[in-house]
C-alpha positions as CSV (number, residue, x, y, z in Angstrom):
1,M,-11.2,2.7,-25.3
2,G,-11.2,4.8,-22.1
3,I,-9.3,7.6,-20.5
4,R,-7.9,8.4,-17.1
5,L,-8.3,12.0,-15.9
6,S,-7.0,13.7,-12.8
7,P,-8.8,17.0,-12.6
8,Y,-6.9,18.3,-9.5
9,G,-3.6,16.4,-10.1
10,V,-0.5,18.3,-9.0
11,F,2.1,16.2,-10.8
12,N,5.0,18.1,-12.4
13,G,3.9,21.4,-11.1
14,I,0.3,21.3,-12.5
15,A,-1.9,23.4,-10.3
16,P,-5.7,24.0,-10.1
17,Y,-6.9,27.1,-12.0
18,D,-10.2,29.1,-12.3
19,G,-12.5,27.3,-14.6
20,L,-10.9,23.9,-14.1
21,E,-14.2,22.2,-13.3
22,D,-16.0,23.7,-16.3
23,D,-13.2,22.5,-18.6
24,Y,-13.4,18.9,-17.3
25,V,-17.2,18.8,-17.6
26,L,-16.9,20.1,-21.2
27,L,-14.2,17.5,-21.9
28,A,-16.4,14.7,-20.4
29,S,-19.3,15.8,-22.5
30,H,-17.2,15.7,-25.7
31,L,-15.8,12.3,-24.7
32,S,-19.3,11.0,-24.2
33,A,-20.3,12.2,-27.6
34,L,-17.3,10.3,-29.1
35,G,-18.6,7.1,-27.5
36,L,-15.6,6.6,-25.3
37,A,-16.2,3.4,-23.2
38,Y,-15.2,4.9,-19.9
39,I,-13.6,7.7,-17.9
40,H,-11.5,6.7,-15.0
41,I,-11.4,9.8,-12.8
42,V,-8.7,10.0,-10.1
43,D,-8.9,11.9,-6.8
44,H,-5.4,12.5,-5.7
45,S,-6.3,14.2,-2.4
46,S,-4.8,11.4,-0.5
47,M,-1.5,12.5,-2.0
48,G,-1.8,16.2,-1.3
49,A,-3.9,17.4,-4.2
50,P,-7.3,19.2,-3.6
51,P,-10.2,16.8,-3.3
52,L,-12.7,16.3,-6.1
53,S,-15.8,18.1,-5.1
54,P,-19.2,16.4,-5.2
55,T,-20.1,19.1,-7.7
56,I,-17.6,18.1,-10.3
57,K,-18.4,14.4,-9.8
58,Q,-22.1,15.1,-10.3
59,A,-21.5,17.3,-13.3
60,I,-19.2,14.7,-15.0
61,R,-21.7,12.0,-14.2
62,R,-24.6,14.0,-15.8
63,C,-22.8,14.6,-19.1
64,F,-20.8,11.4,-19.5
65,K,-23.2,8.6,-20.5
66,Q,-20.9,5.6,-20.4
67,A,-19.1,4.0,-17.5
68,L,-17.5,6.3,-14.9
69,I,-14.9,4.8,-12.7
70,L,-13.8,6.6,-9.5
71,S,-10.5,6.1,-7.8
72,G,-8.0,7.6,-5.3
73,G,-7.8,6.9,-1.6
74,Y,-11.1,5.1,-1.4
75,D,-12.1,2.9,1.6
76,L,-15.3,0.9,1.7
77,A,-17.5,3.6,3.3
78,R,-16.4,6.3,0.9
79,A,-16.8,3.9,-2.1
80,E,-20.3,2.9,-1.0
81,H,-21.3,6.6,-0.4
82,D,-20.1,7.7,-3.8
83,L,-21.8,4.8,-5.6
84,E,-25.0,5.4,-3.7
85,A,-24.9,9.1,-4.5
86,G,-24.6,8.2,-8.2
87,F,-21.2,9.8,-8.7
88,G,-19.9,6.8,-10.6
89,D,-20.5,3.3,-11.7
90,L,-17.4,1.6,-10.3
91,V,-14.7,2.3,-7.8
92,A,-11.1,1.2,-8.4
93,F,-8.9,0.1,-5.5
94,G,-5.3,0.1,-6.8
95,R,-2.9,0.5,-3.9
96,P,-5.1,-1.4,-1.3
97,F,-5.2,-4.3,-3.8
98,I,-1.4,-4.5,-4.1
99,A,-1.1,-5.1,-0.3
100,N,-4.3,-7.2,0.1
101,A,-4.6,-10.2,-2.3
102,K,-8.0,-10.9,-0.8
103,L,-9.2,-7.3,-0.8
104,V,-12.7,-8.1,-1.8
105,E,-13.1,-10.7,0.9
106,K,-11.6,-8.3,3.5
107,L,-14.0,-5.5,2.4
108,Q,-17.0,-7.9,2.6
109,T,-16.1,-9.2,6.0
110,G,-14.8,-6.0,7.6
111,K,-11.3,-7.3,8.1
112,S,-8.6,-4.7,8.5
113,L,-6.5,-3.9,5.5
114,R,-2.7,-4.1,5.3
115,E,-1.0,-0.9,4.3
116,P,0.9,-0.9,1.0
117,D,4.6,0.0,1.0
118,P,5.0,2.9,-1.5
119,A,8.8,2.6,-1.3
120,T,8.5,-0.6,-3.3
121,F,6.2,0.7,-6.0
122,Y,7.6,0.6,-9.6
123,T,10.7,-1.2,-8.5
124,P,12.2,-4.4,-10.0
125,G,11.8,-7.7,-8.1
126,E,9.3,-9.2,-5.7
127,P,9.3,-6.8,-2.8
128,G,6.0,-4.9,-2.6
129,Y,4.2,-7.0,-5.2
130,L,4.8,-10.6,-4.4
131,D,5.9,-10.6,-0.7
132,Y,2.8,-9.5,1.1
133,P,1.2,-12.3,3.1
134,V,-1.9,-13.8,1.5
135,D,-4.6,-13.6,4.3
């Protein structure tokens, strides 16, 4: 079992507060002690939230001993940087994968990525999920 956390998420009026980073580090420590399989930590800065600081990434990584998945607005360079810096074990690419069926191949070869269409997210039917060209 795992959990997805968004330390600086601003959904439904949630706002950052003093002590937020300390609270998330304490939470990660307790989740590690419980033996949780992974934490999937989301950086919503690409959607207007404050970015996750390297400090909180390092602190969570230090106290959480299982798999740490990073996500949120990543491109190849940022993903490689955060993995090499030891901030996490994996990087999730959600939205880029929706629009790029061959995302891994494109990242490996340096091909440009197609932009996803957020207007079609979470809607019924094919548009936005099954109508992107496969290239």
